[in-house]
KOLTITI-354665 format. One record per residue (C-alpha): x, y, z; chain. Coordinates in Angstrom, 2 decimals. Layout:
<doses>
+---------+---------+---------+--------+
:      c1 :      c2 :      c3 : cadena :
+---------+---------+---------+--------+
:       X :       Y :       Z :      A :
...
+---------+---------+---------+--------+
</doses>
This chain:
<doses>
+---------+---------+---------+--------+
:      c1 :      c2 :      c3 : cadena :
+---------+---------+---------+--------+
:   -0.11 :    0.11 :    0.06 :      A :
:    1.24 :    3.34 :   -0.86 :      A :
:    1.47 :    6.35 :    1.69 :      A :
:   -1.56 :    8.71 :    1.53 :      A :
:   -3.44 :   11.29 :    3.14 :      A :
:   -6.72 :   12.88 :    2.67 :      A :
:   -7.60 :   16.65 :    2.01 :      A :
:  -10.63 :   17.47 :    3.81 :      A :
:  -12.66 :   20.56 :    4.86 :      A :
:  -14.43 :   19.58 :    8.16 :      A :
:  -15.54 :   21.70 :   11.08 :      A :
:  -15.07 :   19.96 :   14.63 :      A :
:  -18.60 :   19.96 :   15.69 :      A :
:  -17.38 :   19.34 :   19.54 :      A :
:  -15.34 :   22.67 :   19.25 :      A :
:  -18.07 :   24.52 :   17.31 :      A :
:  -20.50 :   23.73 :   20.43 :      A :
:  -18.35 :   25.05 :   22.88 :      A :
:  -17.71 :   27.97 :   20.58 :      A :
:  -21.21 :   28.59 :   20.54 :      A :
:  -21.80 :   28.03 :   24.30 :      A :
:  -18.88 :   30.57 :   25.12 :      A :
:  -20.51 :   33.12 :   22.64 :      A :
:  -23.69 :   32.70 :   24.69 :      A :
:  -22.30 :   33.08 :   28.00 :      A :
:  -20.26 :   36.53 :   27.03 :      A :
:  -23.69 :   37.94 :   25.52 :      A :
:  -25.20 :   36.82 :   28.90 :      A :
:  -22.87 :   38.99 :   30.62 :      A :
:  -22.45 :   41.95 :   28.51 :      A :
:  -24.40 :   44.85 :   29.79 :      A :
:  -25.00 :   46.48 :   26.25 :      A :
:  -26.67 :   43.08 :   25.29 :      A :
:  -28.53 :   42.61 :   28.55 :      A :
:  -31.88 :   42.95 :   27.46 :      A :
:  -31.32 :   42.26 :   23.45 :      A :
:  -33.16 :   38.65 :   23.85 :      A :
:  -29.94 :   37.52 :   22.05 :      A :
:  -29.20 :   34.12 :   21.31 :      A :
:  -27.02 :   31.81 :   19.48 :      A :
:  -27.85 :   28.58 :   18.23 :      A :
:  -26.79 :   25.49 :   16.17 :      A :
:  -29.18 :   24.26 :   13.73 :      A :
:  -27.95 :   21.21 :   11.63 :      A :
:  -25.82 :   23.04 :    8.83 :      A :
:  -26.18 :   26.84 :   10.33 :      A :
:  -25.55 :   28.70 :   12.98 :      A :
:  -28.62 :   31.11 :   13.99 :      A :
:  -28.13 :   34.54 :   15.79 :      A :
:  -31.15 :   36.58 :   17.11 :      A :
:  -31.87 :   39.32 :   18.84 :      A :
:  -34.07 :   42.36 :   19.29 :      A :
:  -32.31 :   44.40 :   16.50 :      A :
:  -29.84 :   44.04 :   13.55 :      A :
:  -27.12 :   46.41 :   15.34 :      A :
:  -27.18 :   43.77 :   18.30 :      A :
:  -26.75 :   41.16 :   15.88 :      A :
:  -23.62 :   43.34 :   14.46 :      A :
:  -21.97 :   43.34 :   17.76 :      A :
:  -22.53 :   39.39 :   18.37 :      A :
:  -21.18 :   38.11 :   15.19 :      A :
:  -17.46 :   39.37 :   15.92 :      A :
:  -17.89 :   37.89 :   19.56 :      A :
:  -19.00 :   34.41 :   17.83 :      A :
:  -16.12 :   34.54 :   15.48 :      A :
:  -13.52 :   35.31 :   18.14 :      A :
:  -14.65 :   32.38 :   20.20 :      A :
:  -14.74 :   29.74 :   16.94 :      A :
:  -11.33 :   30.97 :   16.18 :      A :
:   -9.80 :   30.37 :   19.74 :      A :
:  -11.08 :   26.68 :   19.06 :      A :
:   -9.08 :   26.43 :   15.57 :      A :
:  -12.53 :   26.81 :   13.48 :      A :
:  -11.36 :   28.21 :   10.42 :      A :
:  -13.52 :   31.30 :    9.97 :      A :
:  -13.58 :   30.55 :    5.98 :      A :
:  -16.37 :   28.12 :    6.88 :      A :
:  -18.84 :   30.74 :    8.03 :      A :
:  -20.99 :   31.90 :    5.40 :      A :
:  -22.89 :   34.97 :    6.95 :      A :
:  -26.24 :   35.54 :    5.36 :      A :
:  -28.59 :   38.48 :    5.22 :      A :
:  -29.66 :   40.01 :    8.68 :      A :
:  -33.69 :   39.94 :    8.31 :      A :
:  -35.66 :   42.41 :   10.70 :      A :
:  -39.36 :   41.82 :   11.55 :      A :
:  -41.75 :   42.56 :   14.30 :      A :
:  -39.35 :   43.64 :   16.90 :      A :
:  -36.74 :   41.12 :   16.22 :      A :
:  -33.89 :   40.39 :   14.17 :      A :
:  -32.08 :   37.22 :   13.04 :      A :
:  -28.95 :   36.41 :   10.77 :      A :
:  -28.36 :   32.69 :    9.48 :      A :
:  -24.62 :   31.74 :    8.91 :      A :
:  -24.17 :   28.73 :    6.86 :      A :
:  -21.81 :   26.47 :    7.78 :      A :
:  -19.62 :   25.29 :    4.65 :      A :
:  -17.98 :   21.80 :    4.90 :      A :
:  -16.72 :   19.42 :    2.22 :      A :
:  -14.83 :   20.00 :   -0.94 :      A :
:  -17.17 :   20.62 :   -3.92 :      A :
:  -16.29 :   19.05 :   -7.22 :      A :
:  -15.23 :   22.07 :   -8.55 :      A :
:  -12.42 :   22.61 :   -5.99 :      A :
:  -11.65 :   19.10 :   -5.94 :      A :
:  -11.05 :   19.58 :   -9.79 :      A :
:   -8.91 :   22.34 :   -8.99 :      A :
:   -7.07 :   20.93 :   -6.37 :      A :
:   -6.47 :   17.77 :   -8.92 :      A :
:   -5.47 :   20.12 :  -11.81 :      A :
:   -2.95 :   22.02 :   -9.31 :      A :
:   -1.29 :   18.82 :   -8.38 :      A :
:   -1.30 :   17.46 :  -12.01 :      A :
:    0.21 :   21.10 :  -13.24 :      A :
:    3.34 :   20.57 :  -10.99 :      A :
:    4.06 :   16.97 :  -12.60 :      A :
:    4.67 :   15.57 :   -8.82 :      A :
:    4.93 :   12.04 :   -8.58 :      A :
:    1.69 :   11.53 :   -6.77 :      A :
:   -1.78 :   10.47 :   -7.62 :      A :
:   -4.68 :   12.33 :   -6.38 :      A :
:   -8.62 :   11.36 :   -6.77 :      A :
:  -11.79 :   12.86 :   -5.54 :      A :
:  -13.61 :   10.67 :   -3.04 :      A :
:  -17.02 :   11.97 :   -2.16 :      A :
:  -16.47 :   15.57 :   -0.67 :      A :
:  -12.73 :   14.84 :    0.15 :      A :
:   -9.56 :   14.28 :   -1.99 :      A :
:   -7.17 :   11.51 :   -1.52 :      A :
:   -3.36 :   11.84 :   -2.47 :      A :
:   -0.97 :    8.92 :   -2.72 :      A :
:    2.48 :    8.70 :   -3.60 :      A :
:    5.42 :    6.28 :   -3.16 :      A :
:    7.66 :    8.87 :   -1.09 :      A :
:    6.59 :   10.77 :    2.06 :      A :
:    8.30 :   13.60 :    1.01 :      A :
:    6.20 :   13.90 :   -2.52 :      A :
:    3.26 :   13.90 :    0.17 :      A :
:    4.74 :   16.87 :    2.06 :      A :
:    5.54 :   18.79 :   -1.02 :      A :
:    2.01 :   18.38 :   -2.02 :      A :
:    0.61 :   19.62 :    1.23 :      A :
:    3.13 :   22.68 :    1.03 :      A :
:    1.72 :   23.36 :   -2.40 :      A :
:   -1.85 :   23.06 :   -1.20 :      A :
:   -1.33 :   25.49 :    1.78 :      A :
:    0.32 :   28.00 :   -0.39 :      A :
:   -2.78 :   28.25 :   -2.68 :      A :
:   -5.59 :   30.34 :   -1.04 :      A :
:   -8.83 :   28.19 :   -1.40 :      A :
:  -11.91 :   29.73 :   -0.46 :      A :
:  -12.49 :   27.00 :    1.95 :      A :
:  -10.55 :   25.81 :    5.19 :      A :
:   -8.39 :   22.65 :    4.21 :      A :
:   -7.08 :   19.76 :    6.60 :      A :
:   -5.01 :   17.10 :    5.94 :      A :
:   -5.98 :   13.79 :    7.63 :      A :
:   -5.50 :   10.34 :    7.47 :      A :
:   -1.85 :   10.00 :    6.81 :      A :
:   -0.98 :    6.20 :    5.91 :      A :
:    2.52 :    5.22 :    5.33 :      A :
+---------+---------+---------+--------+
</doses>
């Protein structure tokens, strides 16, 4: 079996929950958000922030970002929607982007091929598997991909020698 690894784009759900809990604790203790009815909740593939007014939502987003960053959650995985206001309440949905789309998968494959490296790469569902005879070649691929700025967070997992 050749050495290989997977390129993935996943969010650690445990850290995500912790970050959201911490954000809610900060909001509860902030004097300026005391009567805002503010709440941050996780709903399957998105985070929902609600409060009385949109300016309060704008104050909460940086608190959330800071708490997620501290937990090594890449902020590129957050797609912040429009804030909606109705009936004395405001809310915003933040989509959690996970998985490598087929477009980005193809870009990664093309990038690796263009460098004529001694590795194979293939799309496996929502990740990309890279394999090669030498560990050094695999390290070179990781360096190459880290230097490119893809619009999504990427992790390098499942190293097999």
